[in-house]
N, CA, C and O of each residue as an XYZ file, in Angstrom:
404
protein
N     101.602    154.464    173.773
C     100.878    153.138    174.832
C     101.560    152.045    175.243
O     102.789    152.080    175.187
N     100.945    150.974    175.690
C     100.694    150.369    176.608
C     101.008    148.901    175.540
O     100.380    148.874    174.482
N     101.801    147.932    175.797
C     101.873    146.773    175.309
C     100.732    145.594    175.397
O     100.602    144.810    176.337
N      99.916    145.649    174.179
C      98.409    144.558    174.472
C      99.222    143.031    175.063
O     100.187    142.477    174.536
N      98.877    142.835    175.636
C      99.057    141.198    176.499
C      97.440    140.522    175.649
O      96.394    141.058    175.283
N      97.988    139.068    175.621
C      96.519    138.604    175.867
C      96.424    136.923    176.757
O      96.731    135.810    176.331
N      96.100    137.170    177.556
C      95.861    135.873    178.680
C      94.815    134.989    178.616
O      93.714    135.165    179.136
N      95.088    134.242    178.114
C      93.788    132.918    178.323
C      93.819    132.848    179.289
O      94.829    132.580    179.940
N      92.439    133.122    179.838
C      91.603    132.577    181.169
C      91.215    131.064    181.224
O      90.265    130.622    180.580
N      91.940    130.359    181.965
C      91.575    128.686    182.191
C      90.249    128.759    183.315
O      90.147    129.158    184.476
N      89.627    128.360    182.658
C      87.936    127.869    183.628
C      87.913    126.514    184.220
O      87.770    125.446    183.624
N      88.073    126.719    185.465
C      88.200    124.967    186.360
C      87.091    124.485    186.298
O      86.115    125.232    186.363
N      86.937    123.064    186.151
C      85.677    122.476    186.606
C      85.405    122.423    187.953
O      86.284    122.095    188.750
N      83.628    122.877    188.503
C      83.566    122.806    189.490
C      82.545    121.864    189.568
O      82.039    121.267    188.617
N      82.184    121.730    191.096
C      81.536    120.719    191.516
C      80.382    121.058    192.488
O      80.756    121.439    193.597
N      78.908    120.982    192.256
C      78.552    122.024    193.347
C      78.435    120.465    194.821
O      78.511    119.251    194.631
N      78.217    121.309    196.278
C      78.755    120.128    197.394
C      77.334    120.771    198.190
O      77.027    121.826    198.745
N      76.735    119.556    197.902
C      75.193    119.883    198.931
C      75.563    119.126    200.041
O      76.333    118.176    200.182
N      74.392    120.153    201.280
C      74.519    119.649    202.551
C      72.856    119.918    202.854
O      72.287    120.988    202.636
N      72.176    118.606    203.447
C      71.259    118.891    203.723
C      70.420    119.639    203.128
O      69.569    120.399    203.591
N      70.826    119.279    201.608
C      69.877    119.697    200.638
C      69.935    120.759    200.072
O      69.039    121.230    199.371
N      71.087    121.304    200.329
C      71.305    122.440    199.952
C      72.610    122.936    199.571
O      73.410    122.806    200.498
N      73.150    123.505    198.440
C      74.022    124.152    197.793
C      75.105    124.895    198.726
O      74.971    126.117    198.796
N      76.209    124.285    199.485
C      76.878    125.244    200.684
C      77.898    125.959    199.823
O      78.213    127.120    200.087
N      78.602    125.080    198.457
C      80.230    125.174    198.277
C      79.667    124.947    196.795
O      78.672    124.423    196.295
N      80.878    125.648    196.327
C      81.545    124.577    195.056
C      82.991    124.342    195.035
O      83.964    125.084    195.169
N      82.850    123.171    194.840
C      84.539    122.631    194.978
C      85.252    122.667    193.213
O      84.592    122.435    192.200
N      86.510    122.967    193.250
C      87.442    123.282    192.014
C      88.803    121.855    192.621
O      88.867    121.310    193.722
N      89.779    121.628    191.268
C      90.840    121.207    191.543
C      91.751    121.851    192.432
O      92.633    121.292    193.083
N      91.455    123.151    192.412
C      92.789    124.088    193.267
C      92.072    124.535    194.891
O      92.727    124.856    195.883
N      90.394    124.430    194.781
C      90.445    125.217    195.821
C      88.653    125.118    195.466
O      87.997    124.805    194.473
N      88.308    125.595    196.943
C      86.485    125.819    196.555
C      85.846    126.913    197.416
O      86.281    127.173    198.538
N      85.027    127.411    196.985
C      84.404    128.663    197.482
C      82.755    128.018    198.541
O      81.791    127.316    198.237
N      83.092    128.575    199.533
C      81.906    128.591    200.021
C      80.406    129.358    199.851
O      80.526    130.533    199.504
N      79.563    129.077    199.963
C      78.312    129.898    199.235
C      77.440    130.286    200.250
O      76.865    131.359    200.069
N      77.223    129.719    201.196
C      75.904    129.333    202.304
C      76.612    130.291    202.868
O      77.834    130.258    203.015
N      75.815    131.254    203.233
C      75.980    132.606    204.278
C      75.999    132.409    205.778
O      76.481    133.202    206.586
N      75.447    131.318    206.034
C      75.388    130.589    207.400
C      76.926    130.106    207.902
O      77.317    130.014    209.066
N      77.548    129.874    206.875
C      79.015    129.231    207.248
C      79.767    130.066    207.145
O      80.899    129.596    207.038
N      79.739    131.514    207.108
C      80.851    132.627    206.638
C      81.367    132.708    208.255
O      82.582    132.546    208.364
N      80.784    132.887    209.266
C      81.199    133.390    210.486
C      81.084    132.039    211.637
O      80.594    131.963    212.764
N      81.466    131.499    211.154
C      81.742    129.868    211.748
C      83.184    130.262    212.539
O      83.870    131.254    212.290
N      83.374    129.569    213.222
C      85.211    129.512    213.817
C      85.323    127.963    213.361
O      84.483    127.069    213.462
N      86.896    127.931    212.717
C      87.431    126.742    212.533
C      87.083    124.927    212.734
O      87.184    123.912    212.045
N      86.506    125.405    214.500
C      86.612    123.932    214.822
C      85.156    123.962    214.817
O      84.729    123.064    215.543
N      83.962    124.848    214.123
C      82.419    124.646    213.619
C      82.124    122.910    213.530
O      83.053    122.694    212.750
N      81.789    122.146    213.654
C      82.023    120.814    213.439
C      80.616    120.853    211.781
O      80.673    120.104    210.805
N      79.899    121.598    211.950
C      79.028    121.902    210.500
C      80.425    122.222    209.589
O      80.755    121.283    208.864
N      81.282    123.423    209.536
C      81.769    123.519    208.959
C      82.905    122.875    208.724
O      83.284    123.116    207.577
N      83.876    121.903    209.510
C      84.481    121.254    209.372
C      83.894    119.969    208.184
O      84.429    119.709    207.106
N      83.096    119.543    208.564
C      82.167    118.405    207.413
C      81.913    119.095    205.932
O      82.204    118.444    204.929
N      81.436    120.249    205.832
C      81.249    120.847    204.952
C      82.831    120.976    203.597
O      82.930    120.825    202.380
N      83.812    121.336    204.759
C      84.955    121.217    204.312
C      85.360    120.258    203.711
O      85.947    120.316    202.631
N      84.991    118.825    204.595
C      85.397    117.683    204.155
C      84.479    117.166    203.166
O      84.519    115.972    202.869
N      83.531    118.080    202.549
C      83.054    117.179    201.482
C      83.395    118.294    200.111
O      82.984    117.969    198.997
N      83.937    119.217    200.240
C      84.792    120.215    199.269
C      86.161    119.047    198.951
O      86.471    118.506    197.889
N      86.777    118.937    200.291
C      87.710    117.563    200.128
C      87.764    116.394    198.913
O      88.630    116.199    198.060
N      86.166    115.516    199.245
C      85.641    114.339    198.430
C      85.905    114.676    197.437
O      86.723    114.019    196.792
N      85.119    116.251    196.708
C      84.717    116.709    195.431
C      86.414    116.938    195.116
O      86.640    116.792    193.915
N      87.094    117.118    195.562
C      88.656    117.757    195.142
C      89.067    116.138    194.735
O      89.766    115.945    193.740
N      88.836    115.588    195.136
C      89.779    114.246    195.115
C      88.875    114.136    193.728
O      89.294    114.311    192.584
N      88.018    113.922    193.984
C      87.109    113.135    192.486
C      87.597    114.001    190.988
O      87.535    113.351    189.945
N      87.999    115.227    190.935
C      88.086    115.662    190.162
C      89.859    115.300    189.890
O      90.543    115.319    188.867
N      90.098    115.056    190.981
C      91.653    115.031    191.070
C      92.250    113.176    190.428
O      93.393    112.718    190.421
N      91.006    112.559    189.996
C      90.882    111.177    189.890
C      91.302    110.229    191.136
O      91.497    109.035    190.912
N      91.430    110.694    192.307
C      91.885    110.085    193.371
C      90.754    109.484    194.034
O      91.137    108.654    194.859
N      89.126    109.634    193.956
C      88.312    108.651    194.351
C      87.472    108.383    193.506
O      87.668    109.158    192.571
N      86.549    107.657    193.263
C      85.339    107.278    192.097
C      84.352    108.230    192.289
O      83.937    108.222    193.448
N      83.694    109.259    191.381
C      82.768    110.349    190.882
C      81.472    109.096    191.571
O      81.458    107.890    191.323
N      80.453    109.892    192.495
C      79.280    109.630    192.536
C      78.408    110.812    192.077
O      78.889    111.942    191.982
N      77.221    110.564    191.814
C      76.121    111.779    191.977
C      75.530    112.160    192.367
O      74.867    113.162    192.098
N      75.554    111.031    193.721
C      74.438    110.732    195.287
C      75.499    111.868    196.505
O      76.694    111.855    196.798
N      74.570    112.564    196.849
C      75.493    113.474    197.650
C      75.687    112.929    198.966
O      76.404    113.420    199.837
N      74.849    111.656    199.070
C      75.126    110.828    200.138
C      76.686    109.649    200.869
O      77.239    109.162    201.855
N      76.655    109.818    199.323
C      78.454    109.272    199.285
C      79.512    109.855    199.191
O      80.651    109.389    199.147
N      78.986    111.419    199.142
C      80.395    112.484    199.892
C      80.074    112.521    201.265
O      80.943    112.498    202.137
N      78.709    112.583    201.524
C      78.672    113.010    203.327
C      79.313    112.051    203.613
O      80.494    112.254    203.894
N      78.767    110.580    203.655
C      79.413    109.462    204.532
C      80.771    109.677    204.332
O      81.439    110.065    205.291
N      81.405    109.453    203.025
C      83.283    109.714    203.444
C      83.939    110.331    204.032
O      85.037    110.110    204.543
N      82.813    111.833    203.990
C      83.741    113.188    204.455
C      82.915    112.370    206.652
O      83.566    112.121    207.667
N      81.821    112.292    206.466
C      82.025    111.091    208.290
C      83.315    110.417    208.630
O      84.175    110.632    209.484
N      83.199    109.715    207.878
C      83.929    108.474    207.766
C      85.524    109.129    207.818
O      86.358    108.451    208.418
N      85.833    110.037    207.388
C      87.377    111.210    207.311
C      87.633    111.647    208.764
O      88.627    111.841    209.465
N      86.425    111.711    208.891
C      86.660    112.934    210.472
C      86.082    112.075    211.843
O      85.543    112.513    212.858
N      86.361    110.921    211.518
C      85.815    109.308    212.449
C      85.031    109.597    213.072
O      85.149    109.567    214.297
N      83.823    110.025    212.399
C      82.183    110.007    212.999
C      81.807    108.900    212.578
O      82.615    108.179    211.992
N      80.579    108.528    212.764
C      79.921    107.236    212.518
C      78.573    108.085    211.953
O      77.900    108.966    212.489
N      78.456    107.284    210.340
C      77.860    107.652    209.268
C      76.245    107.894    209.808
O      75.922    107.145    210.730
N      75.407    108.666    209.427
C      74.139    108.345    209.889
C      73.463    106.882    209.913
O      73.383    106.407    208.780
N      73.121    106.322    210.605
C      72.157    105.127    210.545
C      72.985    104.036    211.114
O      72.544    103.142    211.837
N      74.439    104.197    210.670
C      75.700    103.008    211.026
C      75.693    102.168    212.534
O      76.242    102.923    213.336
N      75.389    101.234    213.040
C      75.498    100.977    213.742
C      76.776    100.920    214.879
O      77.910    100.767    214.426
N      76.586    101.043    216.375
C      77.990    101.281    216.811
C      78.490     99.628    217.182
O      77.783     98.755    217.687
N      79.560     99.547    216.867
C      80.039     98.273    217.312
C      80.657     97.874    218.558
O      80.451     98.627    219.510
N      81.504     96.659    218.788
C      82.084     96.882    219.853
C      83.174     97.983    220.127
O      83.128     98.652    221.159
N      84.112     98.148    219.223
C      84.781     99.133    219.527
C      84.434    100.485    220.160
O      84.849    101.140    221.116
N      83.480    100.620    219.201
C      82.736    102.308    219.548
C      82.314    102.140    220.746
O      82.382    103.170    221.417
N      81.787    100.985    221.427
C      81.055    100.666    222.676
C      82.124    101.223    223.896
O      81.940    101.762    224.988
N      83.389    100.787    223.093
C      84.750    101.169    224.456
C      84.888    102.682    224.264
O      85.580    103.154    225.166
N      84.499    103.510    223.471
C      84.608    104.709    223.458
C      83.869    105.709    224.187
O      84.432    106.617    224.799
N      82.907    105.596    224.147
C      81.733    106.031    224.505
C      81.737    105.722    226.129
O      80.757    106.012    226.815
């Protein structure tokens, strides 16, 4: 008979990732899990998939203590959009932005 070995499975803390009021992923310290079926077939260059990935990175950074925690999904989205170099919704273009456009 085989030797019985016991392994303790460590459960990691997962944070819900919300986008447009929908739960789209769960983010942990080591990885994230996409839940929204509409993201499955998106190309890696798809803007919404990239935004969701950055939202996951925000929560990953919070779990690792690199960013302050916030229960407000708008904070995560603003961080993700700024990290991608986008203007946050409602942000007014400044003189630098006008030169780029």
